[in-house]
C-alpha positions as semicolon CSV with decimal commas, in nm:
position;residue;x (nm);y (nm);z (nm)
1;M;3,137;2,887;0,308
2;L;2,919;2,725;0,574
3;V;2,678;2,462;0,440
4;L;2,407;2,331;0,668
5;R;2,238;1,998;0,591
6;V;1,899;1,943;0,748
7;P;1,811;1,575;0,787
8;Q;1,492;1,468;0,613
9;A;1,345;1,363;0,950
10;L;1,367;1,720;1,077
11;L;1,203;1,855;0,764
12;V;0,914;1,609;0,804
13;L;0,883;1,701;1,173
14;L;0,877;2,070;1,082
15;A;0,611;2,008;0,815
16;L;0,399;1,811;1,063
17;S;0,436;2,083;1,326
18;L;0,343;2,361;1,088
19;A;0,049;2,164;0,951
20;S;-0,097;2,124;1,300
21;C;-0,123;2,505;1,322
22;D;-0,336;2,529;1,007
23;N;-0,711;2,495;1,070
24;D;-0,821;2,526;0,707
25;D;-1,018;2,211;0,622
26;N;-0,980;2,277;0,248
27;R;-0,604;2,207;0,248
28;T;-0,423;2,018;-0,023
29;A;-0,084;1,849;-0,013
30;K;0,195;2,083;-0,119
31;S;0,527;1,898;-0,093
32;E;0,687;1,635;-0,312
33;P;0,586;1,281;-0,207
34;I;0,837;1,099;0,011
35;I;0,972;0,786;-0,159
36;L;1,029;0,483;0,061
37;T;1,286;0,246;-0,093
38;K;1,336;-0,027;0,170
39;S;1,058;-0,254;0,295
40;G;0,962;-0,577;0,464
41;A;0,697;-0,758;0,664
42;C;0,655;-1,010;0,946
43;G;0,406;-1,132;1,204
44;D;0,045;-1,173;1,100
45;A;0,036;-0,849;0,906
46;F;0,305;-0,597;1,000
47;F;0,444;-0,417;0,696
48;W;0,709;-0,145;0,695
49;A;0,876;0,083;0,444
50;E;1,169;0,317;0,501
51;S;1,337;0,604;0,317
52;E;1,680;0,549;0,168
53;N;1,849;0,743;0,449
54;G;1,652;0,563;0,724
55;E;1,506;0,885;0,865
56;V;1,140;0,834;0,762
57;A;0,939;0,513;0,787
58;V;0,579;0,400;0,756
59;T;0,444;0,102;0,949
60;I;0,116;-0,071;0,874
61;T;-0,034;-0,316;1,124
62;V;-0,359;-0,510;1,114
63;D;-0,475;-0,803;1,326
64;A;-0,499;-1,099;1,088
65;R;-0,448;-1,393;1,325
66;S;-0,793;-1,534;1,267
67;R;-0,782;-1,532;0,887
68;P;-0,897;-1,848;0,706
69;A;-0,660;-2,141;0,653
70;D;-0,824;-2,245;0,325
71;A;-0,804;-1,927;0,114
72;P;-0,611;-1,602;0,081
73;T;-0,741;-1,298;0,269
74;T;-0,781;-0,953;0,118
75;I;-0,816;-0,656;0,351
76;S;-0,927;-0,326;0,198
77;I;-0,764;-0,010;0,329
78;V;-0,945;0,322;0,347
79;L;-0,779;0,549;0,603
80;P;-0,845;0,647;0,866
81;D;-0,961;0,305;0,990
82;P;-0,943;0,206;1,358
83;A;-0,874;-0,157;1,259
84;I;-0,563;-0,064;1,057
85;D;-0,277;0,115;1,230
86;V;-0,069;0,326;0,988
87;E;0,204;0,533;1,149
88;I;0,466;0,765;1,007
89;L;0,791;0,768;1,203
90;T;1,090;0,998;1,187
91;G;1,424;0,923;1,347
92;H;1,746;0,740;1,267
93;N;1,790;0,398;1,102
94;L;1,428;0,315;1,185
95;A;1,400;-0,023;1,010
96;R;1,675;-0,170;1,227
97;N;1,414;-0,236;1,501
98;F;1,139;-0,373;1,277
99;C;1,074;-0,749;1,284
100;T;1,342;-0,822;1,543
101;D;1,366;-0,878;1,917
102;V;1,727;-0,754;1,936
103;L;1,664;-0,382;1,961
104;D;1,925;-0,120;1,881
105;T;1,902;0,168;2,129
106;L;2,049;0,406;1,870
107;S;1,758;0,334;1,636
108;Y;1,436;0,482;1,761
109;P;1,157;0,710;1,640
110;V;1,178;1,076;1,738
111;T;0,821;1,141;1,621
112;T;0,524;0,917;1,548
113;V;0,220;1,046;1,359
114;T;-0,093;0,861;1,250
115;A;-0,182;0,871;0,880
116;V;-0,488;1,079;0,794
117;A;-0,564;0,940;0,446
118;G;-0,474;0,662;0,206
119;T;-0,627;0,368;0,022
120;G;-0,512;0,025;-0,079
121;E;-0,519;-0,340;0,014
122;I;-0,337;-0,614;0,198
123;I;-0,341;-0,965;0,050
124;L;-0,229;-1,250;0,275
125;D;-0,181;-1,617;0,193
126;A;-0,406;-1,858;0,378
127;A;-0,305;-1,899;0,742
128;K;-0,066;-2,186;0,821
129;P;0,034;-2,343;1,151
130;I;0,299;-2,128;1,322
131;A;0,568;-2,395;1,279
132;E;0,517;-2,390;0,899
133;A;0,432;-2,025;0,831
134;C;0,766;-1,844;0,855
135;G;0,927;-1,817;0,513
136;S;0,641;-1,987;0,334
137;T;0,354;-1,741;0,383
138;S;0,343;-1,434;0,162
139;G;0,176;-1,102;0,202
140;T;0,140;-0,800;-0,023
141;L;0,059;-0,442;0,071
142;R;-0,043;-0,177;-0,181
143;L;-0,100;0,170;-0,040
144;K;-0,149;0,493;-0,234
145;G;-0,248;0,846;-0,148
146;L;-0,089;0,818;0,196
147;I;-0,099;1,151;0,376
148;A;0,041;1,228;0,719
149;S;-0,048;1,599;0,712
150;V;-0,114;1,878;0,470
151;D;0,254;1,890;0,369
152;T;0,358;1,527;0,410
153;T;0,260;1,283;0,137
154;F;0,411;0,958;0,016
155;A;0,469;0,793;-0,319
156;P;0,271;0,469;-0,358
157;I;0,398;0,193;-0,129
158;N;0,414;-0,162;-0,266
159;I;0,554;-0,439;-0,046
160;T;0,560;-0,814;-0,102
161;S;0,722;-1,043;0,152
162;S;0,738;-1,416;0,226
163;M;0,803;-1,341;0,594
164;I;0,439;-1,323;0,702
165;G;0,411;-1,568;0,990
166;C;0,763;-1,494;1,118
167;Y;0,766;-1,364;1,473
168;S;1,040;-1,216;1,687
169;G;1,144;-1,401;1,999
């Protein structure tokens, strides 16, 4: 008996491709939400979450360099928002190239799609001098209702990391 296994990344790509052919503006999400089990953060506000098999990832980036040094910062998320970059990636072992400057050429996105909906917040500790920030500055991302297309939805994403302020290179 021949058994074919289709990687999750290809299923997501197929769903995204098929969704782009549908022009009905009254669509609703139809598939089971994708659960992202691995996560992290770095830089001023770069958060990432990845599926267990490493074939689907979500990255969230916002410019937070000029946040106050005397109080935490809360950034509301209502997507789409041109100030908050939320991308859905498919590929192989995607997280391997997040928050590092030693890139693995075998780990790269095959597709990149911008999120079309989602709400949440990012909470960042007060800004610290670069020499003190790495490992001592925390950030939290809460994102729910994330949709990449009519057939691609995600379970709520919750990430907390003390690596805000850590930069590659």
